[in-house]
N, C-alpha and C positions, 0 to 999 in steps of 0.2 A: 416308672413302668416299662419295661422291655417291649421291643418292639420290631420287627422285621419284616422287610419289602421282599416281597417274590413276584419277578417277572419272567412270563412264560410267553417265548417268542415262538411265531409262526410265521409260512410265508404270507398267510392270508392275516394275521393281525398282531397286535402286540398287547398283552392283559398284564394290568399290573394289582397283586392285593397287597394293601397294609394290616399287618397281622398284629394285636396288641396282646399281650398277656396268652398265647393260643387263639384270639378269635380276631376272626374278619372283621376289618373297620370299616376299609375301605375299598373299593374296585376301579380301575378306570380300564378302558377298553379302546385301543385305536386302530380300525381296520384300513388296511394298505390304499384299498381302494374309495375310502372315505374318511380320509384325514381329516380332524376339527382344524378350523381354521383361527380360534381365537388367538390375538396377540400378532399376525399376518397383516403387515404395511402392505397396501394398494395403491396404485398410481389410479385412482378413480375419475370416471366422466360423470358430471352430473347427467340424469334423462328428464327428471323433472321434479320441480320447485312445488311444493305445496303450501301459499301462505298464508290458508285455514289452520293446518297444522302445526306451522312454524317448522316445518320438516320439508326433507327432500329424501330424492331413490337417484341414488348413485350405483352406477353400473362398473365392478372390481373384476368383470371378469369370470364370476358365479354362475348357475343356472338361473340365479333371482338376483334382483337387483336390492342392495345394499339398502338399510335406510339411517336416516341420521337427520336427529333433532337438533333447532337451534342450541340449545344448553351443551352440547357434545363438540360445537364446533370452538375451535380456539380464535378466541379474539383480542386483540390489541388493544389495548384501554387508549383513549382520546389523550394526547400530551395535554391539550388543555383544559379539558374538563373531569378528564379523568374517567368520564364514563364508557361503558361498550355499547355497540351496535349490538339489539338484538331484534331486530328485522331480517329473518331469512331472507326478503329480497336482495336487501343491500348484502349480505354473505356469498350468495350463490346464485348462480343462474344458468338454464341448460345449454348443454353444453362445454360446462365450464370444467379442467382439469384440477383435481384435489386430492392430494396426500391421505389417505384415513386409512384408521388400525382397527381391526373387527376387537369390538368388544364383547359379544355374543352369537355362537353359532347361528345358522340357519336352523330353523326348527317348526319342523310341520311344514307350513302353507307360507309362514314370514322367510323371510329375506334375514342376514345375517345385520345384527345392531353394529353401527360402526360412529366410531370418534375421529375428529382430525385432532384431539388431545392426544399425540401420542407417549408413549413411553417404551423403553426397554429394560429388561430388569435381569440380574443375576440372582445369585444364592444371597446375598444380604441386603441387594440395596434394589430401588426400581428409580430409574434416572426418566426424567421430563423434560425435556431439552426445552419447549417453548413456554416452563415456569420458570418462577425464579427461589420457591419456597423450599424450607427444608423440613421435611415431617418426620417425626417416628414412631411406631408400633404402639398403640395402648398397652399392647401386651407386656412391653418391657414398663415397669412398673417403679423399678429403683432413679429416683430423680437425678442423683447423684452420677448414675450410667448412663443417662438418657444427656446428661451434660457434657459427660465425656465423649461420646461418640460422637456428636454432632463437635465439639471444640477436635476430633479427629477428623471430620469427615472437612471441615472447612481446613485444616491443614493439607487434609491431601489434594485439595479443590486446587488450591494455588502450588504445587508441587506441578500438579497436574495441565493446569492451563486450560483453555478454552476448547472444544472440540468444533471439528466443520458444522456448519449447521443447513439444514435446507432452505435454502432460499432465504438465509437470512433471517429465520423465522424466531430462533432459540436465544434466549436468553441469554447472558455471560451467565458461562457455567451450567447455567440450565437449573430444574429444580430438583430435589432426591427423598426420597422414603426411606427412611433406613428400615428394614422389618426386623421381625422379630429373632430369628436365625444370626442377626448381628449382636446378640448379647453377650458382652465379655469378650470382644474381638479385637485382638490388637489393630494397632497402628498401620500396620504393613500389609496384613491382611486388607484392611480396608481399603487403602490405597491401589492395592492389585485389582480391586474388583470395580474403582473409577477408572483405572485406567483400560479396563476389558471393554467396559462401557462406553467410554469415549472412543476407544479404536472401534467398536461395532458402531456407533453412531455415523461415525467419518464415513465409514463402509457403505450406511444404508443413504448418505446425502447424497454419495457418487453415484449412486445406481439409481437414486431417483430422479437424475438430471435426465439419464438418456432412454429409461424405462417408458414403451409407450404407455397411453391410455388403456384403462381396462385391464392391466398388468399386475401381476408381483413384484413386488420391491423388497420384500422382507417376509422367510418364512419362520415360523418357530421351531426350535428342536423338536425331532420325534421323541414319542412320549419316554422312551428307555432312558433317552439322557434328561428330560422336565424333569425324572423323579429326581435325578441327582439336584437340580433345583429345589425343587417345588414340595416335595416331601420328607427329605433329608430332616431330622430335627434332632433336638437331647432324646434320648431313649431308643434312640434307632441302633443296634447293634447286627445286624447283617442285613446284607443286600443281596439275595441270593438272583441270579439269571441263569435259565437253561440254555442259554445259546454260547456255544465259544465267539463266535463271531461279535454278538453284540457284548459278552463282558468284555472282549479288547477294546470295542472302541468306546466303553465305559468306564477301561480304564485308563486309557487315554489321556480322555475328556477329562477324571476327574484330578488325573497327574499334572495337567494343564492348567487346571481351573479350582477343584475344589482338594488338594493332596491331603486332607484332615480325614477324606472319606475312601481313599484307596484300599486302606486296611479293612473295609466293610465290605467293599463288593467279591463276592465269590462266585466261582462258574459249580452249577449245580449240574456235574454229570450223570447224577443215578438212573437205574431202571425205570423205577416208580414215577408217571411225571408229576414235576412239583405240586401241582395246584390238588391233585389226587393227595399227595403226601400231607398237603394240612387243609384238606375237607375244602378247600376252596372251591372246589365243584358244585358239593353240597349246597353251601353258603349260596350263592349263585343263583340256584333253581329256587332256595327258599324265597329269594329276593323277589322275585317273580312272584310270587303268590301273593293274595290279595291277605290271609290270616298268616297273624305271625303267633305262635304259641310264647307264654310266659312260662320259667322255672315254677313259679305257684300253679299254675294250673286253669291264671285268665289270660286272655290274649288281645290282638289287637286285630282290628280292621283297616287296612290302610285301601284307599279308592284316590287315583290321580282324574282328574277333571282337566278341561283347557284353561279354565280360570282358576282353580285352585286346588290344592291336596287336603283330604280331610284324614284324622285317625279316629278311630272311637276303641275306647277302652272297655273290657269288657271283663269279670269277675270269672267265668267260666265255671270249670269245675271247683275253684279255690272255694273253700266253705269256711277258712279260718279256725281260731280257734277259741276266741272272746266272745266278740261280737259284731252287729255287721258295722258297725263303724271304723272298727280294727283292720276289720277284714276289708273294707273298700280303699281305707287309706294302705294298706300293704300294698295292693295290686296298683292302687293308682304310682307308690313309689319307686317299684318294678317296670313300670309301664311307661314313670319319665328317662330313667336311663336307658331302655329298650328303643324310644322312640328316637332319640339323639343318635343311635348307632344305627337306625335304619333308613335317618335322611340322609347322614352319610354315606352307607352302605349303595341306597338306592340313587344318590346324587337327586335327591326331589329339591326342587326351589320354586320362588313365589311365594306366593302366599297360603300357609299352610292354617289348619284349624284341626284343635286339638279337644276331641271331647272326653275328657276324663270323668270317672265317674264322680255325682255329684255329693260334697263332701262338706257337713255342716258345721265342722270345728274348722275357727279362723287358724289356729296353728297348725292344726294340718292340712289345708291349703297351702301357707306361706312355703313348709315345707318339701312341697313336691314341687312349688314353684322353684325353689333353693336348688333342689336333686335336677331339674331340667335344665338351669340355666348353669350350674356346675360341669354337668356332661355334655354341653355346647359347648364350653371353652375349646374342648380340642378337636375341633371343626376347623377345618381351615379356610373354608368358605364363610362369609359374614351374618350373621345372625342378628335377630331383634326380634324380643320377645316382650310384648305388651301384655297389660293388666289382664285381668279374665272379665270378659263381659257380662252382663245382664241376664247372660240367657246359661251361665256356667262355662263357656268355651274359652279356651285359650287360642289369641290370637299369635300368629309370630310369622316372618319372613324368614327366606334365606335363599342368598345370592344366587340366580340362576345363570352359567356362564356356557353349558352345555347341556345336550342330551339325558334325560334320566336316564337309567339304567332297562325300565321297561322300555321308554323307546328305542335306544339303542337296540337291543335284542330279539325285538316282537314288532309285530305291525296289526295291524286292525283284520279282526277275521269276520270273511268273507260271509260267512256261513252265518253269523247272526248278527249281520250288518252293523259290524263295526261295535259292538256294545260293550265285546269282549276282544279278547287279544291273544293271537297264539305265537310262537315263535316264529319267526323268518324261516324261508326254504335254505336261506345262507348261514343263519346261523345252526339248525341241523344238519347240514351239511358240514360244516364246521366241525360238530359234537360228534358227528358219526366220522370221519377221520381223527378225531384223537380215541376216539374208543378201539378203532382199527387198530392205532398206534400203540395201544395198552394189552389190547387182545393179541399181538402179535409178538409179543414178549409173557407173556403168558403162554399162549397154548403153541404147539408142535403143529401143524398144519399143511396141505398142499396149495389150499386157496382160500378166499375169503368171499362167500354170498352173501350180499346184501337186498336186502327186501325194504323196500318203502315206497312213497308216494309218488306218483306221475311226476309231479313239480319237482320234487327233490333230487330224481332220477334224471331229469333232464337237465338240472343246473348242474349235475356232477357230470354227465358228459358233455355239457355244452362251455358252460361260464368257468366251471374248476376243473374240466379234464388236466390240466397241466397240472395243479393241485396233486389231480391224482394219478397221474401218471409220476412223479416226483415220490409218491407215496408209496407207489407199488415199488420202484426202485428203491426204495427206504426198505421197506420189509421185506422184499425180497422174494415177495408170493405176489399174483396177479388176486385181483380184484375183478366180480362179476357183480351185475347187478339186474333185478327181476323187478318188475312193476305189479304192486300191490294193488287192486283197483279201491278195495274196501277198506285202506291205512288213511287214516287222518296226516296231516301235514307235517306233523311232529312224530309222528311213530316211524319208526323201522328197527330192525332186527338187523344184527350181525352173527353169520354164523361158518365158522372154521371148518373147513372142510378137507 
């Protein structure tokens, strides 16, 4: 399966799309003013211990205090009994300093989910300094390859020695997880990754000693560099980025840490915007809609709630050619593959309930389940599919580490009292700027007149005024704004004058 990674860079945000066989599969967005914090390490201050929940709130310097459960606290075993303390009151107290890592971004009214089981990762390895075991990705199925990698890693650790530790909490050499991308890796490449991770951990340890409480110790890479670590795998043929500056940064980073990726990285200088060229913009718009059309004429209805996400499968206009059971079976097969793609594309996580159309044939049920599981194998997030319930519903979970695409791009609608969602003023402004850039290349004119709602115009003249000024300079034409009181927040018109 051939794949390309597309990276669109603007001063306001970075967007990454993974396209497989010409079809968009994943989208990641990182806004300059709202960068995700997953993977960041902080020197936190315990602000409240809750014995009843066996958890605590920790101030890490963000808007909301983070949450840590006793199960996510690193505890050394008692040298005599081998048991571990399981009472939060014996591990943490108010005002205590603790080094923690963000496991989940803040979501809605909830603060970040924290863990004191720290880890740092590279493309091929995850280093867990406070553990001592070595694990291998289950996706590496060959037993001889698993044994080879284990032996090569042990040899690399012998050469490298032990890194410095934070407060002496690390076990000798630490623990490791060998990632899927390490399959077939040479001993030298593995040793380089170990050296990089040890050097990184040593630097983090030195900074942790002098960092004040409620402050950042280590910040993970920006999205355009994380791509080289997280999303590159077998099948990726090109990594295209439309910013010369970021291209050079990625090239330097890859040269230093992942030389095998250097030939794949390309700068895209084309006139037509990169995401328009691959129809990514259209796919993002479709991913914000409840209804997903299937090629057969059937459709999915996807609803996100606070507790779970539900997916309903319908035959729609598909009537088939034989009988009702065959029509239902074909619709469900197509829906299973579409659902796996939509979960990745929309970044849906947590509990997910799939309501396939009822099938009486047990073999049909098994084939639909196998199709779903096969399609989910390419998902980078951990998924678990349970058996069909007595009500005929398929229950599954998908690991949630960051906000879904809808939560990232939209906000609750004030008009309908939060029952629906509309694009935020920020999202509309950025769409408008991209549209102006596109039209500037397509039309000869003296200026642009922008018609939009009051809230969007206010943002363009206030928070985004510097971006508007940069855009005017880039396109070489002035941009004027006019409020249209009858326009909704999502409506706007750009008129070349």
